C-alpha positions as CSV (number, residue, x, y, z in Angstrom):
1,M,0.0,0.0,-0.1
2,K,1.4,3.4,-0.9
3,P,1.5,6.0,1.6
4,R,-0.8,9.0,1.3
5,R,0.9,12.1,0.3
6,V,-1.1,15.3,1.2
7,D,0.3,18.2,-1.0
8,D,-2.9,20.3,-1.7
9,A,-2.0,23.3,0.1
10,P,1.3,25.4,0.8
11,Y,1.9,23.7,4.0
12,V,5.5,23.2,5.7
13,H,6.4,19.5,5.1
14,F,8.6,17.7,7.8
15,V,10.3,15.3,5.5
16,T,12.3,12.2,6.5
17,L,14.5,10.4,3.9
18,S,16.6,7.4,4.9
19,C,19.6,5.8,3.1
20,Y,19.2,2.5,1.6
21,H,18.9,-0.2,4.4
22,R,19.8,2.5,6.8
23,R,23.4,2.3,5.8
24,K,25.5,5.0,7.2
25,L,26.4,6.5,4.0
26,L,26.3,9.9,5.4
27,T,29.1,9.4,8.0
28,R,31.9,11.1,5.9
29,D,31.5,15.1,5.5
30,Q,31.9,15.1,1.8
31,P,28.5,13.4,1.2
32,K,26.8,15.8,3.6
33,R,28.2,18.7,1.7
34,I,27.1,17.2,-1.8
35,L,23.6,16.8,-0.2
36,L,23.6,20.3,1.0
37,G,24.7,21.6,-2.2
38,V,22.1,19.9,-4.2
39,L,19.4,21.0,-1.6
40,A,20.6,24.7,-2.0
41,D,20.4,24.2,-5.8
42,E,16.7,22.8,-5.7
43,L,15.5,25.4,-3.1
44,E,16.6,28.2,-5.4
45,R,15.2,26.3,-8.5
46,H,11.6,25.7,-6.9
47,Q,11.7,29.2,-4.9
48,A,11.2,27.1,-1.7
49,R,12.2,27.7,1.8
50,C,14.0,25.4,4.2
51,A,12.9,26.3,7.7
52,G,15.3,23.6,9.3
53,F,17.2,20.3,8.7
54,V,19.6,18.0,10.1
55,I,21.8,15.3,8.4
56,M,22.4,12.3,10.4
57,Q,24.6,9.2,9.4
58,D,21.9,7.2,7.8
59,H,18.8,9.6,7.5
60,V,18.0,13.5,6.9
61,H,15.0,15.7,8.3
62,I,14.0,18.8,6.7
63,L,11.3,21.3,7.2
64,L,10.2,22.5,3.6
65,W,8.0,25.0,2.3
66,L,7.3,25.1,-1.6
67,P,5.3,28.0,-3.1
68,V,3.4,25.8,-5.4
69,I,1.3,23.2,-4.2
70,Q,1.9,19.6,-5.6
71,Q,5.7,19.9,-6.1
72,L,6.9,18.0,-3.0
73,S,7.1,14.8,-4.9
74,R,9.1,16.3,-7.8
75,F,11.3,18.3,-5.5
76,M,12.3,15.1,-3.6
77,Q,12.8,13.3,-6.8
78,L,15.3,15.7,-8.2
79,W,17.1,16.3,-4.7
80,K,17.6,12.6,-4.1
81,G,18.4,11.7,-7.7
82,R,21.0,14.5,-8.3
83,S,22.5,13.7,-4.6
84,S,22.6,10.1,-5.3
85,R,24.6,10.4,-8.3
86,N,27.1,12.8,-7.1
87,I,27.5,10.8,-3.5
88,K,28.0,7.6,-5.8
89,N,30.5,9.5,-7.9
90,Y,32.3,10.4,-4.8
91,F,32.5,7.2,-3.4
92,A,33.7,5.7,-6.5
93,E,36.7,8.4,-6.9
94,S,37.4,9.0,-3.5
95,A,36.6,6.0,-1.3
96,P,36.8,2.8,-3.6
97,A,37.3,0.6,-0.3
98,Y,34.0,1.8,0.9
99,Q,32.5,1.4,-2.6
100,S,33.6,-2.0,-2.8
101,E,31.6,-3.1,0.2
102,I,28.2,-2.1,-1.5
103,S,26.9,-3.0,-4.7
104,A,26.9,-0.4,-7.6
105,R,23.4,-1.2,-8.3
106,D,22.3,-0.1,-4.8
107,P,20.8,3.2,-4.4
108,I,21.9,5.8,-1.9
109,W,18.2,6.4,-0.8
110,Q,15.3,4.3,0.1
111,V,12.8,4.6,-2.6
112,R,10.2,6.5,-0.8
113,Y,10.3,9.4,2.0
114,Y,8.1,10.2,4.9
115,S,6.3,13.6,4.9
116,F,4.3,14.9,7.8
117,E,2.3,18.2,6.9
118,I,2.4,21.1,9.4
119,Y,-0.4,23.3,10.0
120,S,0.6,25.3,13.0
121,D,3.4,27.4,14.3
122,Q,3.5,25.5,17.4
123,K,4.0,22.3,15.5
124,L,6.6,23.7,13.3
125,Q,8.4,24.8,16.5
126,E,8.2,21.3,17.9
127,K,9.4,19.6,14.8
128,L,12.3,22.1,14.7
129,Q,13.5,21.1,18.1
130,Y,13.1,17.4,17.5
131,L,15.4,17.5,14.6
132,H,17.9,19.7,16.2
133,L,18.2,17.4,19.0
134,N,18.4,14.1,17.0
135,P,22.4,14.4,17.0
136,V,22.2,14.8,20.8
137,R,20.1,11.8,21.3
138,A,22.3,9.9,19.1
139,G,25.2,10.7,21.0
140,L,27.1,12.6,18.3
141,A,27.0,16.0,20.1
142,K,26.4,17.2,23.5
143,K,24.3,20.3,22.4
144,A,22.6,20.7,19.2
145,V,24.7,23.8,18.1
146,D,27.6,21.6,18.1
147,W,26.5,19.5,15.4
148,R,27.6,21.4,12.1
149,W,25.2,19.4,9.9
150,S,22.0,21.0,11.2
151,S,20.4,24.3,11.0
152,A,20.8,24.8,14.9
153,R,23.8,26.9,14.5
154,W,21.9,29.4,12.2
155,Y,19.0,29.7,14.9
156,E,21.5,29.8,17.9
157,Q,24.3,31.6,16.6
158,G,23.3,33.2,13.1
159,R,26.0,31.1,11.5
160,T,25.8,30.0,7.9
161,V,24.8,26.3,7.7
162,G,25.3,25.6,3.8
163,V,21.8,26.5,2.8
164,P,19.4,29.4,3.2
165,I,17.2,28.9,6.4
166,S,14.0,31.2,6.5
167,W,11.2,30.9,8.9
168,V,7.9,30.1,7.3
169,Q,4.6,31.5,8.8
């Protein structure tokens, strides 16, 4: 059964995408940089806004707003597709030992993604806090602001985080 996707109004989408078989394909910094670079391009291309994100070792959370309804699937297809190709190229060129452990046919991402539509400012705040605390709960950082692969540094210190962050009301 296919999961139901709601994309009939300009909601903020709390999206989770996971690496194929929950492999820790995002442990190295370069795949995370690639993912953020492609995200920045797709945000600009779609005139979308990112209210927050976190990149973990095996999954990603993002708070995403798109100005045109029914564009979430297309956005995700492009972001996942482009980042997948670029991450695979990185592994093939710069990490051949790692690349040899996985099949060249295996994708980077699980086929689907999970999207939760946010209707209120309170729920948006809740999800932002949840994603920022993910690295703390996983033992990767003592404080959310210490994890450089999230938007927590932007919110707490006004520091750049690789993609433009903007609050969506």
